[in-house]
C-alpha positions in Angstrom: -21.6 103.4 40.1 -20.3 106.7 41.4 -18.4 106.7 44.6 -18.2 110.0 46.6 -15.4 110.6 49.1 -16.8 112.5 52.1 -14.8 113.9 54.9 -16.4 113.7 58.3 -15.5 116.2 61.0 -17.8 115.3 63.9 -16.2 118.0 65.9 -17.5 118.8 69.5 -20.4 118.3 71.8 -23.3 116.7 70.2 -21.8 116.9 66.8 -20.3 113.4 66.6 -23.8 112.0 68.0 -26.0 113.6 65.3 -23.5 113.1 62.4 -23.5 109.5 63.3 -27.2 109.3 62.7 -26.9 111.2 59.5 -24.2 108.8 58.2 -26.5 105.8 59.1 -29.4 107.3 57.1 -27.1 108.0 54.1 -25.7 104.6 54.2 -29.3 103.1 54.2 -30.4 105.1 51.2 -27.2 104.2 49.2 -27.9 100.5 49.9 -31.6 100.9 48.9 -31.0 102.8 45.7 -27.7 101.0 44.7 -26.9 103.9 42.2 -23.9 105.3 44.2 -21.8 104.8 47.3 -20.1 106.9 49.9 -16.7 106.5 51.3 -16.4 108.1 54.7 -13.2 109.4 56.1 -13.4 110.5 59.8 -11.1 113.3 60.9 -10.7 113.7 64.6 -10.4 117.5 64.6 -11.9 119.9 67.2 -11.6 121.0 70.7 -10.2 117.6 72.1 -7.7 117.7 69.3 -6.7 121.2 70.2 -6.2 120.2 73.8 -3.9 117.4 72.8 -2.0 119.3 70.0 -2.6 123.0 70.4 -4.1 123.1 67.1 -7.8 122.8 65.9 -6.7 120.8 62.8 -3.3 120.0 61.6 -1.1 122.5 59.6 -2.0 120.6 56.3 -5.7 120.3 57.3 -7.1 122.3 54.4 -4.9 120.4 51.8 -6.3 117.1 53.2 -10.0 118.3 52.9 -9.4 119.7 49.4 -9.3 116.1 47.9 -12.8 115.3 49.0 -16.1 115.7 47.3 -17.7 117.2 50.4 -17.3 117.8 54.0 -20.0 116.6 56.5 -19.5 118.7 59.7 -21.0 118.2 63.2 -20.3 121.2 65.5 -17.5 123.2 67.0 -16.9 124.6 70.4 -16.3 123.5 74.0 -16.0 125.2 77.3 -12.4 124.3 77.6 -11.5 126.3 74.4 -12.2 130.0 73.8 -14.7 130.3 71.0 -12.5 132.8 69.1 -9.9 129.8 68.9 -12.3 127.0 68.1 -14.2 129.0 65.4 -11.4 130.9 63.9 -9.0 127.9 63.6 -11.4 125.3 62.2 -14.7 126.1 60.6 -14.0 129.7 59.4 -10.7 128.7 57.7 -12.5 126.1 55.7 -15.4 128.5 54.6 -12.8 131.1 53.7 -10.1 129.0 51.9 -12.7 126.9 50.0 -14.5 130.0 49.0 -17.8 128.8 50.5 -19.3 132.3 50.1 -22.9 131.0 50.2 -24.4 129.9 53.5 -27.7 128.4 52.4 -30.2 127.8 55.2 -33.8 126.6 54.4 -36.7 127.5 56.7 -39.7 125.2 56.0 -42.5 124.3 58.0 -42.6 120.5 58.2 -45.7 118.4 58.9 -45.8 117.3 62.5 -43.6 119.9 63.9 -45.0 122.2 66.4 -44.1 126.0 65.9 -44.5 129.0 68.1 -46.6 130.9 65.6 -50.4 130.9 65.4 -50.7 130.5 61.8 -52.0 127.9 59.3 -49.9 129.4 56.5 -47.2 127.5 54.7 -43.7 128.7 55.6 -41.0 127.9 53.0 -38.1 130.3 52.4 -34.3 130.1 52.2 -31.8 132.6 53.7 -28.7 133.2 51.6 -26.1 134.5 54.0 -22.8 135.9 52.6 -20.4 133.6 54.2 -16.7 134.9 53.7 -16.5 138.6 54.3 -18.6 141.4 55.7 -18.7 141.7 59.5 -16.8 138.5 60.0 -13.8 139.5 57.9 -11.3 139.3 60.9 -10.0 142.7 60.4 -9.2 144.7 63.5 -7.2 144.6 66.7 -6.7 145.4 70.3 -4.6 148.3 71.8 -3.5 148.8 75.4 -4.9 145.4 76.6 -5.8 145.1 80.3 -5.4 148.8 80.7 -8.2 151.3 81.5 -7.8 152.9 78.1 -8.1 149.6 76.3 -9.3 149.8 72.8 -11.0 147.1 70.4 -11.6 147.7 66.7 -13.5 145.3 64.5 -13.8 146.4 60.9 -16.3 145.1 58.3 -15.1 144.4 54.8 -17.4 144.4 51.8 -16.0 144.0 48.3 -17.9 144.5 45.1 -17.0 141.1 43.8 -18.1 139.5 47.0 -21.4 141.2 47.2 -22.1 140.7 43.5 -21.5 136.9 43.5 -23.7 136.2 46.6 -26.4 138.5 45.1 -26.3 136.7 41.9 -26.7 133.4 43.6 -29.7 134.6 45.5 -31.3 136.1 42.5 -30.9 132.9 40.6 -32.3 131.1 43.5 -35.3 133.4 43.7 -35.8 133.0 40.0 -36.0 129.1 40.4 -38.5 129.4 43.2 -41.2 132.0 43.4 -39.4 135.0 42.0 -39.1 137.2 45.1 -35.9 138.3 46.8 -35.9 140.1 50.2 -32.6 141.9 51.1 -31.5 142.8 54.6 -29.7 146.1 55.1 -29.1 148.7 57.7 -28.1 151.7 55.6 -29.8 154.2 57.8 -27.1 153.5 60.5 -24.2 152.0 58.9 -23.5 154.8 56.4 -20.6 153.4 54.4 -20.9 149.6 54.2 -24.7 149.0 53.9 -25.2 151.9 51.3 -22.5 150.2 49.3 -24.2 146.8 49.8 -27.6 148.2 48.7 -26.1 149.8 45.6 -24.3 146.7 44.5 -27.4 144.5 45.1 -29.5 146.9 43.0 -26.9 146.9 40.2 -27.0 143.2 39.9 -30.8 143.0 40.4 -31.1 145.1 37.3 -30.0 142.1 35.4 -33.0 140.1 36.7 -36.2 142.0 35.7 -38.3 138.9 36.4 -37.4 138.8 40.1 -39.2 141.1 42.5 -36.6 142.7 44.9 -37.3 144.4 48.2 -34.8 145.9 50.7 -35.7 146.1 54.3 -33.8 147.4 57.3 -32.8 144.2 59.3 -34.6 145.3 62.4 -37.8 145.7 60.4 -37.2 142.3 58.7 -37.1 140.5 62.1 -40.7 141.6 62.8 -41.6 140.4 59.2 -40.2 137.0 59.9 -42.5 136.8 62.9 -45.6 138.5 61.5 -45.6 137.2 57.9 -43.0 134.6 57.3 -45.2 133.0 54.6 -44.6 135.9 52.3 -40.9 135.4 52.2 -39.2 133.4 49.4 -35.4 134.0 49.4 -33.8 136.3 51.9 -30.3 137.7 51.3 -28.2 139.1 54.1 -24.6 139.9 55.1 -22.6 137.6 57.3 -23.7 139.0 60.6 -27.2 139.8 59.8 -27.6 136.4 58.0 -26.3 134.6 61.2 -28.9 136.2 63.4 -31.8 136.0 61.0 -31.3 132.3 60.3 -31.5 131.4 64.1 -34.6 133.3 64.3 -36.1 131.6 61.2 -35.0 128.2 62.5 -37.0 128.8 65.8 -40.1 129.9 63.7 -40.3 126.6 62.0 -39.6 124.3 65.0 -36.1 125.1 66.5 -32.4 124.7 65.9 -32.8 120.9 66.3 -34.2 120.6 62.7 -32.3 123.5 61.1 -29.9 122.4 58.3 -27.3 124.4 56.4 -24.9 124.3 53.5 -21.6 126.3 53.0 -21.4 126.2 49.2 -18.8 126.9 46.8 -21.0 127.3 43.8 -18.2 126.9 41.2 -17.3 123.5 42.7 -13.6 124.4 42.6 -13.5 123.4 46.2 -15.5 121.0 48.4 -18.6 122.4 50.0 -19.5 121.7 53.7 -22.8 120.7 55.1 -23.7 121.1 58.9 -26.6 121.4 61.3 -27.1 124.9 62.6 -27.5 124.1 66.3 -23.8 124.1 67.4 -22.1 121.8 70.0 -24.6 122.1 72.9 -22.2 121.1 75.6 -25.0 121.0 78.2 -26.5 117.9 76.6 -23.6 116.4 75.0 -23.1 112.7 75.8 -26.7 112.2 77.0 -27.9 110.8 73.7 -31.0 113.1 73.5 -29.9 115.7 70.7 -32.3 116.0 67.9 -30.5 114.5 64.7 -33.0 115.9 62.2 -30.8 119.0 61.4 -27.8 116.8 60.7 -29.9 114.4 58.6 -31.4 117.1 56.6 -27.9 118.7 56.1 -26.9 115.2 54.7 -29.9 115.4 52.3 -28.7 118.8 51.2 -25.2 117.3 50.6 -26.6 114.6 48.4 -28.6 117.0 46.5 -25.7 119.2 45.9 -23.7 116.2 44.7 -26.5 115.4 42.2 -28.1 112.5 44.0 -31.6 114.0 43.9 -33.6 110.7 44.4 -31.6 109.8 47.6 -32.2 113.4 49.0 -36.0 113.1 48.2 -36.1 109.7 49.9 -34.4 111.1 53.2 -36.7 114.0 53.4 -39.7 112.0 52.8 -38.6 109.7 55.7 -37.9 112.6 57.9 -41.4 114.0 57.4 -43.0 110.7 58.1 -41.0 110.4 61.3 -42.1 113.9 62.4 -45.7 113.7 61.3 -46.3 110.3 63.0 -44.5 111.3 66.2 -42.9 107.9 66.7 -39.7 109.4 68.0 -39.5 112.8 69.6 -36.4 114.2 71.4 -36.8 116.4 74.5 -36.7 119.6 72.4 -40.0 118.6 70.9 -41.3 117.6 74.3 -40.6 113.9 73.9 -38.4 111.3 75.5 -36.9 109.6 72.6 -33.1 109.4 72.0 -31.0 110.6 69.3 -30.7 106.9 68.0 -34.5 106.5 68.4 -35.1 109.3 65.9 -32.5 108.1 63.5 -34.0 104.5 63.8 -37.4 106.0 62.7 -35.9 107.8 59.7 -33.9 104.7 58.9 -37.2 102.6 58.9 -39.1 104.9 56.6 -36.2 104.9 54.1 -36.7 101.2 53.7 -40.3 101.6 52.5 -41.2 101.0 48.9 -40.2 103.3 46.1 -43.9 104.0 45.3 -44.7 105.0 48.8 -41.7 107.2 49.1 -42.7 109.1 46.0 -46.2 109.6 47.1 -45.0 110.9 50.5 -42.6 113.3 48.7 -45.1 114.8 46.4 -47.0 116.2 49.4 -43.7 116.9 51.4 -40.9 119.4 51.4 -39.4 120.1 47.9 -35.8 120.7 48.5 -34.6 120.3 44.8 -35.2 119.4 41.2 -37.1 116.2 40.4 -39.8 114.9 38.1 -43.2 115.9 39.3 -46.4 114.0 38.7 -47.1 115.9 35.4 -43.7 115.2 34.1 -42.4 118.7 34.5 -39.0 119.2 35.9 -38.9 121.0 39.3 -36.2 123.6 39.5 -33.3 123.0 42.0 -33.4 124.9 45.1 -29.5 124.7 45.4 -28.3 126.2 42.0 -24.7 126.3 41.0 
């Protein structure tokens, strides 16, 4: 039996609340399957830790994390700590130091989830966001602070190697799905970085003649997300554009409460990190009403990346049953259920028989490779 060592950083706000439900769900599926186990190590890092110590994590925090198989992350941010401190001293150092250059965010219409669009079309696409450079490269500075002539400079950094590797990942992903890659750019206004981005993307795309590649200005692409999201397969975007597009895509399929993400080091040289998209939501923290689906789905992505496909399938089947039957619905979906109520419902469906879970999954969201009914192998949606 394989044992995975997972670092848990619940973080701030609703982070610990939703991650707790994700852990319960994963523990239940490990008990049911009996083919692997998980050892959880809880690390108390975040804004409370900062207020006590002056640091978001200890000086050796990255060395501590390096020894784990994966990182399960809740949220970062609190009104008591400036955002540029909380983000730049915890989550971004992890992404950068561990070369988690792929931010993988699926947007899939799940049964039972109300969406704002008037469409009966299936929505199922993945945004691949470059995660370590671009507009969030932390290059710049301030001059003459607090004076009338104060100046701020923020510089984007794009490297050929950085653009090539994330483009190749996105093309491999598109090849494993429906063979279509949509690329966000803004080369009509950003006359150095984005033409460079476009040129490198086209160079790499030349190695994938079987993948259809389209480039759209990011402002036009936002309209396509709303008007025709069913036509999208894989979307590739820079750090800033991907950050914005993924929040929009999450809302299109039901909201941030069900939006998962993975920060991936495809070479597996370092641990990858899995987290819900929604952030710390301090306005509802401690009320027990946060939607835990995003955290649970992020946990399923983590198991999938670790190679535990059956467990990931089981969790997603249980999530869809919970949503479709409407047994537990948090206030973001118009319901009155608590965070724990939703976790209990997912927990219950995991306990159902193996045959029932497979029949549910075959008509549900396909997150990764598994044996289909005709014996053919479904290609993984999270390639290395």
